[in-house]
Structure formats: C-alpha cells, structure tokens
N, C-alpha and C positions, 0 to 999 in steps of 0.2 A: 610624482603625483599619481594618485589613483585615477583611472579613466574607465569609462563605460563605452564599449564598442557597439556601434549601431549598424545592423545589417539590413539589406533589402531582402525580404523573404521571397520575392519573386525571382531574384537572380542569385541569391547567396553572396552577393558582393558587399564588402564593407562600405558604408556610407561615410562614416566619420568616427572619431573617438572624442567623447565629451569628457571634460573634467568632472570627476565624481566627488560626492560627499563622503565623509567618514564619520565616525562616532563623535569626534571633536567638533567638526563643522556643524553637524546636526544639533548638538547641544548649544553651540553659539547662536545658531539661527532660532532655536526655541527660546533662548533668553531674550533675544531681540524682539521676537514676536510678542512675548509677554509684556515687555516694556511698551510696545507700540499699541497694544490692543486697547488700553484705556482711553488714550487720546482719540483713537479711531471711533470708538463707541460714543465718545462725547461729541463728535461732530453731529450736526443736524442730519436727520434722515435724508432730507432733500439733497445734501451734498453727496452722500453715499449713492443715492439713486442716480445722480448726475454722472458719477464715475462709471456706473454700469451702462448708462445710455451712451457714453462716449466709447466704452468697450464694444458695445454692439456696432456702432458706426465703424470702428476700426476692423471688426470682423468682416463687415461688408466690403470695406476698402481693400482688404488683403485676401479676400475669399479664395481666389484662384490659387495663389501661392500657398495658402494654408491647406487647401485640398491636395495639392501636389506633395507637400511635405507628409501629410497623413498617408497618402497612397504609397509613397516611397518606403516608409518605415513599417507599415502594417500589411501591405499587399491588398488593401481594400480597393475595388475598382473605382476609378476616378469619378465617375458620375455618382456613385454612392457616397464618396467623400464630400462632394458638393451638396448632395441631399442632406447629409448630416449637418453641415454648416448652415445651410438655409433653414433647416428645421430648428436649429438652435435659436434662431431669432425670435420665434414665437414664445419659446420658454423664457428668454430674457425679458420679453415684454410682460409675460405673466408675473414673473417674480417682482419686477419693478412696480407693476400696477397693483399687486396685492399685498406687498409687504406692510404698507401703512395700515390698512384696515384690519389685517389679521394680527398685528402686534400692538395695536393701540391699547393704551390703558383703559380698562372698562370698570365703571362703577356698577356693581351688581346689587347693592343694597344701600338705601338712603332713607332712614326713618329715625325719628326721635333723637336726633343729634348724633347718630352713629352712621358712618359710611364704611362700606366695604369695597375695596378695589382690587383688581387683578392687574399687575404690571408684568410685562414681558422683558426680561433682561438677558443680554447675550450670555452664552455659556462661557466664553472666554477665548481660549486658544484651542482651535480645532485641528486635529490631524486627519488628513484625507489621503488614504492609500487607494489609488484609482486603477481603472482598467484600461486595456488597450483596444478593445473591440469597437467601442464608441467613445473615444477619448474626450471629445468635446461635450457630448451629451452627458456622459457619466460624471465627468469632472465638474462641469458647470452645474449639475443638479445639486452638488454640495457647495462648491466654491461661491456661487453667486448669492444664494440665500444666506449663507454664512456671513459673507461680507456685508450684505445689506442690513443684517440684524446686529452688526457691530462686533463681530468676532474677528480675530486674526486667524489666518489659515497657513498651516504647514502642509504643503501639497507634494506628495511623492507620486508622480505619474508612473505608470508601468514602464519598466525598462524596455518594453517593446513599442512604446509610444512617447519616448522622452522628448524627442524633438518637438512634437506637438505640445507636450506639457510646457516646454520652454517658450513656445509661441504664445500660449495662454498667459504665461507670466509677463512676457514682453508687452502684450497688448493691455493687460490690466495696469501695469506700471505706467505705460504711455497715457492711459485713461485717467491717471491721477491717484490710483491706489498706492499708498506708500510701500516701498520694497520690503520693509519689515512686517507689514500687515499681511502681505501675501508673499510667501517665499516658496519657491520650487526646490525640491531636493532631488538630486540626480544619483541614481544607483539601483542596485538590485535588492535582493532580500536582506542583505546585511544592513542597508540603509533603512529599510522598513523596520527592522528589528531595533535599530538605534532610535528611531522615531518613537517607538512604543515605550522606550525607557524615559522619555521626557515627561515633565509635569504638565500634561495636557488635560483639557476639560471635556474633550469629546473625541472619539475615534470613529471615523466613517470609512468603511472598507467595502470595495466591490471586487469580487474575484471568486476563487474556487472555495468549495466547502472545506477542503482540507486546510487551506491557509486561514480561512475564517475561524475554524475551530482552534487553531494555534493562537490566533490573536485573542480570541475570547478567554483562553486560559491565561494568556500573558497579562491581560489588563483586568480580568474579572474581579480580583480582590480590591481594586482601587475605586470601584463604584463611580466611574465616570460614565458619561453618556456613550453608549456603544451601539453602533448600527452596522449590520452586516448584510450586504446584498450579495447573495451567493448564487448557486446554480439553479437549473431547472431541467425538468424532463417533460416538457409541455405537451399535453395531449389535445387532440381535436377529434370530435365524433361527427361523422357525416351520416345523417339520418336517411331513411329510405325514400323520403319525400323530397330530398334535395336534388337539384339538377347536377348530375355528376360532373359534367365537363366544367361548368362554372366553378364548382367547389374545388375541383382538381387544379384548375389554373390558379385560383387564389391560394390554395395551400402549398402548391409547388413553390410559389414566390415566398410564402411564409416560412418554408423549410430551408430554402436555398439562398435567400437574400443575405448579403454580406458573407457569402460562402458558408452559411449556416453557423457563423461564429457570433451568436447572440444568445443571451440567457433566455430570451423569450422567443427564439426560433421554434417553430413547430417541430417536435422531435418524435412524436408518436401519433399515428393516425389510425382511427378505428372506423370502419365503414360497414354499414348494414349490408347483409348478404344479398339483398335484392338488387342493389346497384353496385356491388363490389367490383365485378369484372369491368363494367363500364368506367367506373372511377379509376381503377388501376391503369387501364389503357390510356385514358386521357391524361392522367398524372405523368406517366412515363413519357408520353409524347411531348408534354410541356417541358419536362426536365431535359429531354434530349435536344430541345431547341435553345437551351441556355449556352451561350458561348463562353468557353474558358480560354484565357490567354492573358496577354500583357495587361496588367491593371491600368496602365496609362491609356489604353485604347478606349475610345468612346463606346464601342459596342460590346465590351467585355462585361459579362455578368458574373461569372465564377472567377474569383481572384485567387491569390495565394493563401495558404495556411500561414498565419502569422507566426506561430510557435512550432518549430520543427518537432518537438516531442509529441505533439498532438497527432502526427502522422502514425505513430506507433499505436495510439489509442484507436484510431480509425481502422488500421489494419487488424487489430485484435477483434474489434466488434464485427468486422466483415468476415473474418475467419470463423468466428464463433457462430454467426448466423448461417453460414454455408454448412458448417458441420452439423448443425441442428435441423437442417432441412428447409431453410428459407429459399425462396425463389429470387434469384438476382436478375433484374431486368436491364440495368444499365450501370456502368461504372464498376466499382469494386476494386480499384487499383490506384496506386500513386500515379500522378502524372509525370511526364518526362521532365527531368531536371535540366539545368540547375534550378535551385530554389525549392520551395516547399509547396508541392502541388498534389491535389487529390481530386479524382474524378467525381462528379455528381453521381451519387449512388442510391439506387432505389431497390428495396426488397419488398416482396409481398409474402404471404403465407408465413408470417412471423408469429411468435408467441412470447409469453413473459418468462420463459426459460432462457431467452436470449439476452445477451448483454445490451444490445442496441435498443431494447425496450425497457431497460432498467437503469442504465447508467448514462450520464450526459455524454453526447457525442461531440458537440461543439465543432461541427464540420458539416460538409455537404452529404449527409447520410441520413436516410429515413427508412423506417419500417412501417408497413401498412398491414393491419390485422382485420380479419373478417369477424363481425359480431352478428348475433341473431336478434338482439333486442336492445332497447334503451337501458334496461337494467344491467345487462352484461357490459355495455359500454361504460356505464357509471362505475361499476365495480372495477373494471380494468383501469379506468382513468385515475381512480384513487389508489391503485396498487403501485405506490411509489413513495419514496421518502421525501420527495420534493413537493412543492405546491406553489409555483409561481404564477403560471397562466393556464387557462383551459378554454376550449371553444367548442361550439356546436354549429353545424350547418343544417338548417331546416327553414322552410317558409312559415312554419307554425310558431308564433311567438310564445304561446302557452307551453308548447312542447319544449322549446328552448329553455324557458325559465325552469321547467320541471327538471330537466337534465342538469343545467348549470348550478341550480341551487343546492344540488346534492354533491357537487364536486369541491374538493378542498383545494382552493387556489385563491391567490390574492387579486388576480385580474381575470375577468370573464368576458369572452367574446362570442357574440352572436353574428354569424355570417361574415366574420372578418377575423384577422389574426395578426400577430406580430406588430402590434400597434401600442404606442405609448402616448399619453396626453399629459401636458403640464397641469391640467385641471383635476386630474385623478391621482389618488395616492398609488405609489409603486411599492408594493410590499409582497411578502410571500408567507406561505405556511411551511411548517416542518423545516427541513434542511435547506430551504431556499432563503432562510435568514431571519433576522429580527430588525424591527424598525421600518422606516419608510422614507422615501424622498417624494418630491413633487406634491402638488395640491397645496391648499392652505395649511394642511397638517404638516407637510414637509417644510414649509417656511417656519412654522412655530417650533419645529423640532430643533432649531438652532438657538432657542431661547429656553429659559426656565421661568415658569410663572412664579411671581412673588406676591404674597397676600399682604394687603394693607388694611389695618383696623384703625379707623379714624374717629375719635370722639371729639366733638366740638364743644 
C-alpha cells in the first residue's frame, strides 16, 4: 500500500504514515463524486445549509484538538492555530447567510408577455488543491461555498497539512455531507496530477506560482472553471506623517505573524526618509521581542518553517542581501535544530537589486527601504510581477487614497495589514493569480449563470 509520511516540522520526528491515494483510487473517487453531485444539488438549500451549521458546531466542539493537530503538522504556534479556527466561524456564518440571496433566481425583465430570468446552477464536480499555511481558512473558502451551491468536491489538502484535511472531511461527514459528495485525497504531487486528469468542472488551487502555471497548462485546453490563488510580494509604504512606533509595531506583526508564511504577509516596507531611522529602530525592537520556540507553548510567536526546502530560499535571500550591502539588524540564520527553524530577520538599506525585494520570501524575513516621496514609493510598490495586497500608513485619508489607487493590487490596506474579510473579494493582479474567493462574488463563482427566455 502507498503511504504518506507526516513529520513534525518543529522536531523533525515522524508523526504517522497515512494510507495514500493513487491514480486508480483518484479515478474511483471522481466517478463516485460525479454520481453523487446531482442528488446533492437536488436537495433543498436549507438542508445543505443545515449541514454547514452542524459542521460549524463540530469545529467549536473539537477546536482544541483541531488546533493541536494543525500545530503538530505545520509548526504554527498553538495560539495562532486557535485564532484560525475561531476566525473560521465568521466565514462559515457569512457563507450560510449569503448563499441564498446571491444565488436566488432573478427576474430581470417582465413586459409584454416576455420574462427574462437568471438562474445560478452548480458547476458540478469541483477539484480543490489546497494550501498548508492556513488549511482551514484556505480550504473552507472553497469547500463550503462549493457544497452550499450544490457541487461535489474532490479535496486534496497539502501533504504538509493532510491530517487537518482529514479532520475537515471527518467533521463534514459527521455533519451530514455524504462521503461521495465531499472526498479527501491523500498524497503529494502525483495525486494532484491524477486529480487534474479527471473529468472535473472546476479547478481551485492555492499555492506557488510555479505549480499554478503547470496546472494552468494542464487544464487550459479543457475550458473548465480555473481559479489560481498564487503568491505575493506585498508592499507597504509608511508616510512621513505616520507615527513611526505605531506603524512599526503593526507592520512587524504583519510581516512575522504565522512565521511570515502567508501570501498576504507584509514582504516589503518603504519608509519616508524623514521618519526612516525612527521606524527602523522601533521595528527591530518589536521583532526582537517575538519569542521563537516550541509551537505548543502559549507564548511562542515565531514557530517552525513548515517546508524544509524553504530554509534554502531564506538562506539565499539573506546571503544576496548581505552581498549587495544591506544592513542586517537581527536574525539572518537558521535556528538550532532539530526541525525547521529560521530566526526572525530584518534588513534595512535594501534596494530592488536584491532578491528579498523581488521574490517571495514566505518566511520571517523583511527588507525596509528608504524613499523620498510618495511617487517613489508607488513606483517601487508596482515594481513586481505580483499584485496581491498593498498598504499605506498615514493619518491623511486623501493621501492614502491617492497612493493606493495607483498601486496594482487586489486588496488595499490603510493603517492596517495582513487582514482578510469574508465580505470582501480575495483576488490578485499579475502573477498573484486569477479568479477570487470570499465575498458574494466568491459564492457565485461556484455556479454558472443560466439565462431563461420565457414567453407566456
């Protein structure tokens, strides 16, 4: 039997071996999902909503154990695991509350015996290849609205968060979602590749740009619904009228939360020259106060790096920044083993010749660059192939709007950062991907609008 080994990234120890799928089992599950999707869509919407309400209650019931499982397999600090699960509840409430009004059949014309209506019908069978850094958030952003709108879901959690993925499946099945309507697939890239070969109606992926590009090429000729939530190199500009200490404390959290392993982590900071030195000093002081250690400890802020290969990426960016003249204030090295550890690392005096200002770090590493004007800041913020989020810190609302309206990004932040709301669409420009989740648009994305022309 094929198995998938699960390791604890904080210790390097094996947690378990899980039975894994292969091409044959993936095909079997896809056929079962196709057969189950029609009866699921035929159920009353209230029945599907009730399943998600029960799922929510089960998450609350098992929250502490779910948080421990997530921390063990991803290295996320335990209090951040709890935060993710508690934050999930509002998203579930939003999806349940909004699915009916945003997918209701609408009569858009009714005159002279002719009616025109728009109906929203489910896509069919959805493939979801999900991420490990926020497995409950990212997974349920797809799973829950897909199920509510009548789709069947073939869900492949990341191999670095598979135990959490199986917990999602366990609770959904306990809540009343049929096993063939929601099916988890266990495995690594080969299982994801086998999933792409199935006759699916939509593919929703969250992960790296490189993998997203391969997926787009694999399914592009099939004209199915394709959504790719990819990376970011998210910038923030601190204006000269901002309070440097307050901005530094907020942005340090935005850069280092979840050990910097978030697509919307702050990855580049530009600071006006008038407050640059004060900001850097406050930022470094804040980061030095973040405790690194056992992810199961209540006071740990910096956890383990989930994927060992990312340590090489961080090493390379640090070496490049040093070689090109950046000033290292703290960190810059791997932490002591065993396990995957990296020190919280802050550079100033950086520029766009350096990799850490161009390529996604996805770890506790940040560069701070001095600018002389809003115009320079905007130019540098747009000097990227990504476009996920961008922010500005200033007490001046007009100035914030002037800056942000010129930045190419899907989410814009004024005096805040690293924030996602279920009420707002989550999307990106450029290599940050195509499509969106969340908001009413994210719910409708799991349906196709069908036009009715009715003459009486």
